C-alpha positions in Angstrom: 0.0 0.0 0.0 1.3 3.4 -1.0 1.7 6.1 1.7 -0.8 8.3 -0.2 -3.4 5.5 -0.1 -3.1 5.3 3.7 -4.4 8.9 4.0 -7.4 8.3 1.7 -10.7 7.6 3.3 -12.7 4.7 2.1 -16.4 5.1 1.5 -19.2 2.5 1.0 -20.2 1.9 -2.5 -23.7 2.4 -1.2 -23.1 5.7 0.5 -25.3 7.6 -1.9 -28.3 5.3 -1.3 -30.5 6.8 1.5 -31.9 3.4 2.2 -28.4 2.2 3.2 -27.4 5.0 5.6 -28.4 3.1 8.8 -26.7 -0.1 7.7 -23.5 1.8 6.9 -23.6 3.8 10.1 -24.2 0.7 12.2 -21.4 -1.1 10.5 -18.8 1.7 10.7 -19.7 2.5 14.4 -19.0 -1.2 15.3 -16.0 -1.9 13.0 -13.3 -0.8 15.6 -14.6 -3.3 18.2 -14.8 -6.0 15.6 -11.2 -5.3 14.6 -10.2 -5.6 18.3 -11.8 -9.0 18.4 -9.9 -10.1 15.3 -6.7 -8.9 16.8 -7.4 -10.7 20.1 -8.0 -14.0 18.2 -4.9 -13.4 16.1 -2.7 -12.7 19.2 -3.9 -16.0 20.8 -3.3 -17.8 17.5 -6.9 -19.0 17.6 -7.4 -19.6 13.9 -10.8 -21.2 14.4 -12.1 -18.0 16.2 -10.3 -15.7 13.8 -11.8 -17.5 10.8 -15.2 -17.3 12.2 -14.9 -13.6 13.0 -13.4 -12.9 9.6 -16.3 -14.8 7.9 -18.9 -12.7 9.7 -17.0 -9.5 9.0 -16.7 -10.4 5.3 -20.5 -10.9 5.1 -21.3 -7.7 7.0 -18.8 -5.6 5.1 -20.2 -6.7 1.8 -23.7 -5.9 3.0 -22.6 -2.4 4.0 -20.8 -1.8 0.7 -17.2 -2.1 1.8 -16.0 -4.5 -0.8 -12.2 -4.1 -0.1 -12.8 -4.9 3.5 -15.0 -7.9 2.6 -12.3 -9.3 0.3 -9.6 -8.9 3.0 -11.8 -10.6 5.6 -12.6 -13.4 3.2 -8.9 -13.9 2.6 -8.3 -14.1 6.3 -11.1 -16.7 6.6 -9.5 -18.8 3.8 -6.0 -18.5 5.4 -7.5 -19.7 8.7 -9.2 -22.6 7.0 -5.8 -23.5 5.5 -4.2 -23.2 9.0 -1.9 -20.5 7.5 -1.1 -18.3 10.5 1.2 -15.8 8.8 -1.1 -14.9 5.9 -4.0 -14.7 8.4 -2.0 -12.4 10.6 -1.0 -10.2 7.6 -4.7 -10.0 6.7 -5.6 -8.8 10.1 -3.0 -6.1 9.8 -4.4 -5.1 6.4 -8.0 -5.2 7.8 -6.9 -2.9 10.7 -5.6 -0.3 8.2 -8.7 -0.5 5.9 -11.0 -0.2 8.9 -9.1 3.0 10.0 -9.6 4.4 6.5 -13.3 3.5 6.6 -13.7 5.4 9.9 -12.0 8.4 8.2 -14.7 8.5 5.6 -17.6 8.3 8.0 -20.2 11.0 8.6 -18.8 14.5 9.0 -15.5 13.4 7.5 -17.3 12.8 4.2 -17.5 16.5 3.3 
């Protein structure tokens, strides 16, 4: 990831749809806590829990229109299923950064 990319907010592909505002808000408000849970499972090397959390995050991120986060979470889920701890960990690191950028793009930061 380029340094200039790290500064760019990420917006939901659904952000212009008024029917999706609540889903997006709920997702973004809870994403930090979800990342904390992923990091906890990763630090305990609990690939079963990490894979389960990543699978749910992938589904919810896709529903909220955050495709890049959904793809990263799905990759972590696959890595966990393959018992590949290093790729799973690297995915959690990437998810952490993408979640930070999603939070940057939320609500008042969107203007």
